[in-house]
N, C-alpha and C positions, 0 to 999 in steps of 0.2 A: 557573275556571282549568282544570278537569279535562280538557276536550276541546280546549284550545288546541293548535295545531300549531306545533311549533318550526321556525323557518327551517332549522335544521340538518337536519331530516327532509326538507325540501323540496328541498334541494340535492344530495342523494346522487346521484352518478353524473354530475354536470354537468361535471366535469373540472377546474375551478379549485380550487387549494388554498385553503382558508379558514382564517384564523387562529383558533385556539381560545383559551380563557382562559389556558392554560399557556404557549402561544406568546407571547402578549402580555405576561403578567405577568413572564416571564423575559427580556424584551428589556432589554439593558443601558442603553438610552437612554430607556426608558419614562418615567422621572421627568421628564426635560426636556420630552418631548412632551406629557405630561398637564398639566404646568404651563402650557404654551402654550394647551392646550385650555381649562383653567380660566380663563385670562385672557380668552379669547374669550367664554366664557359670562358672565363678569363684565361685559364690555362690553355684552352683550345686556341684562343686568339694568340697567345704568346708563342705557341708551338708553330703556328702558321698564319701570320698576320694577313698575307695576301689571300690565302684561301678563306680565312675568316671574313674577309671583306664581302663575301657573297651575302652575309647577313649584316652589312654595315649600316643600312637604313631599313626602316620597316618595308619600304617598297621593294628594295633588293631582296630582303628576307622572304617576302611573299613570292617574288619572281623566282627565287631559288626553289621554294617549295613547289611551285607550279611545274617547273622544269623537272624536278625529281619525280613528282607524281606521274607526269607524262612518260618519263623513262620507265618507271616500274610497271606502268599499265600497258606498255607496248605489247603487241601480239606478234610473235614471229611469223604467224600465218596470215597476218593482215597488215601489209605495208602502209595502209592508210592510217594506222595508229602509231606509226613511228614518231619519235621526237625529231622534228625538223624545224628549221628556223621559221618557215611559213606557218606551220601548225602552232608553234609556240606563240608567235605573235598574235594569232587569231584567238587562242585560248586566253591569253593575257588581256586582250581587248574585251572579250566577252565577260570576263570576270571583273572588269573595271579596276585592274591592278595598276596599269600604266598605259601610256600611249603606245601606238605601234612603233614609233621611232625609238622610244625608250627601251622597249622590249628588244628591238633589233640591236641596239647598241649594247645592251646587257649581254646578249648571246655572243656578240663579237668579242667583248671583253673576256667572257668566260673561256672562249677558245684561245684567245691570245695568251692568257695566263695559265693554260693547261688545267683549268678547273673543269672544262668539258672538252670532248674530243670527237672527231668524226669516227663513226663505226667502221672498222676495217672491212673492206670488201662490200661496202654499201653501194646502193644505186647512185651513180654519179649525178643523176638529175635531181634527186631529192636530198642527198647528203644527210642521212640520219645521224643524230648525235647521241652521245651518252656522257654521263658524268665520269670523271676519272676515278680510279680506285682510291686515290688519296681523298677525293671529295666525299666518297661514300664512307670512308673511315672516319673523317671528321664529323660528318653528319650523324654517324652512329654514336659518337661521343655526345652530341646534343641530345639524342634520344635517351641514352643511358642516364644522363644527368637529370632529366625530367622524371624518368621512371623511378630513380632513387629517391627523389623528393616525394613522389606519390607514396612510395613504400614507407617512408618515414611518417607520413601523415596518418596512415591507417594500419601500419604493420603488415602490409601486403607483401607478395613475393613476385611482383611484376618483373623486376630486373633479372632475377634468377631465371624466370621462365623465358624471358627474351634471350638471355645469354645461352640458354639451352637450344634455342631455335633462332639464331641470328638471321636465317633465311627469311624469317617472317617480316623483316624490314620492308621487303617489297610489297607486302600487304598493308603493313602498319602506316608507312609514310604517306601513301595517297589519302588515307582516311584522316590523318592529321592535317594534310593540306586542305581537304574539304572542310574540316571543322574550322580552321583558321580563316578561310575565305568567308565562312558563314557567321563568324563571331563578331558581333557589334563591339563588345569591349576591346577586342584586339584591333579591329580596323578603325574604330572611332574613339580612341582614348581621349582622356581629358587634356586640359590646356597645356600644362607643363610637359607632360609625357609627349604630347604631339610636337612640342617645340624641339625636343631632342631626337625624335625618331627620323627627322629629316636632316639631321646633322650627319656628316660622314662619321661612321663608327659610333653613331649616337647610342645604339643599344649597349655597346661596350662602355661608353661614358657612364650610362646609368648603372650598369652592372658594377662598375668600379666604385662609383659613389656609394652604392648600397652595400657592397661587400665590405666596406670599411666601417660600417655602422655596428655598434654594440647592440645586439637585439634587446638588451635590457633597457636601452634608451628609446625604444620605438614609440613609447607613449608620450615623449616630450614634444612640445610645440616646435622647438628648434633642435634637430637631432644632429649631433656632431658626426662628421665623416672622417675618413683618413686622409683627405686631400688638404694640402697646405699650399703648394706652389702650382700656379696655373701653368707656368713654363714647363715644369717637370711633367705635369699631367699631359700637356699637349705633346711633348716630346715622346713620351711612352706610347701615346695613341697615334703618333705620326700625323698629327694634325697641325694646321697653322695656329700658332698661339693667338694671333689676332682673331681668327675665325671662331676658335673655341671661346675666347674672351668675350666676343660679341654675343654669343649664345648665352653664356653665363650671365652677362649683363642684363639681357632680356629676362632671363629667369629670375634674376635678382629684383628687377622692376615689378615682376609678378608676385614678389614676396615668397618665392619658392625656394630660394637659396640665399645664403649670406655668409659672412665671416664673423668669427667670434672676436677678431681684433681688426688689424689693418687689412683692407681688401686685397686679396691675392697673396697675402703673406702671413696668413694665420689659418687656423683650422676652418674649413668650410662646413656650414651646416645646411641641411635640407629641411624644409618645412614638413610638418606632420601631414599636411594635405598632399604634397608631392610624393611623400613616402607611400601614402595610401593609394595614390594613382598607380604607382609602380607595382604595388602588391596586388591590386585588383587585376591588372593586366597579366601578372604572373599567374594568379589564380585562374584566370580565364584560359590561358594557354595550357595550364596543367589539367583543367577540366576537359579540354579538347583532346589532349594526349590520353587521358584515362578513358574517355569514351571510345577513342580509336583503338586503344589496347583491348578493351573489353570486346569490341566487335571483331577484332582480328583474332584474338586467341580463344574466343568462345566458339566461333564458327570454324576456325582453322582451315579456312579456304579463302580464295580470292573473292572479294566483294566487287560486283560490277561497278564500273565508273559512272558518275553522274554525267549527263549529256555534255556539260561544258568541259570536262576533263577526259 
């Protein structure tokens, strides 16, 4: 991570005002906009749960971003920049995202489930890889959800500009990856958020919890969600009810969640503190995406990769 270049550093002097974390977190309607964003991400999960598993935990989410960035930054004239298993493992290790063994296992799983594939006609010794078309399509949905939220916040036209130039995904995504790797709020979130990001499908767990919240209730100390049955919740997520229940119990002991009536059989609430943790991480991600978008669309050219990617 040490040599990663923040998109914020890349956009100095380009003229457009970029939203920072404080701008976004302080917006009075952020709750409503992030709820819409969460619902969009849930639809992506429902359309392709296996593919969405690439973002199942924070670590896998970052591994996915690293792999996509390496793919988009490949140079047809320089095979040394191909996305290969060995290069992926090395980059993951340098950026302290995961161990070498975890990175290797991740790539093998991506190949097994056709989330990534070998490049046709590639060098048999190095086996260059690429994400499948379906993977690119789903990730594009992730990008559009975040650009739509940013447009809601300041009345911008990022999404329309991106849809006019979808080829710019190849420039935008690596800058997003750089920013996420360099973001302390994203990589070192607070206690309860950290608890869930290591749970399988933990990101979707939090998106589901937050998507069922009435934004008008965001100021309450105990904010009601749309979750009633742990069993139904676990079934929808394709998680072990026991495993999910254990995580929820830990969160309950932290005072981050609870039930308005009988535990597990009444409406679940989340604490104001947990809700704030979630919103801060969303604001940090959105700030990264906005910085990357400004760098990408103001220069309209490829930005050279940082040393580690």
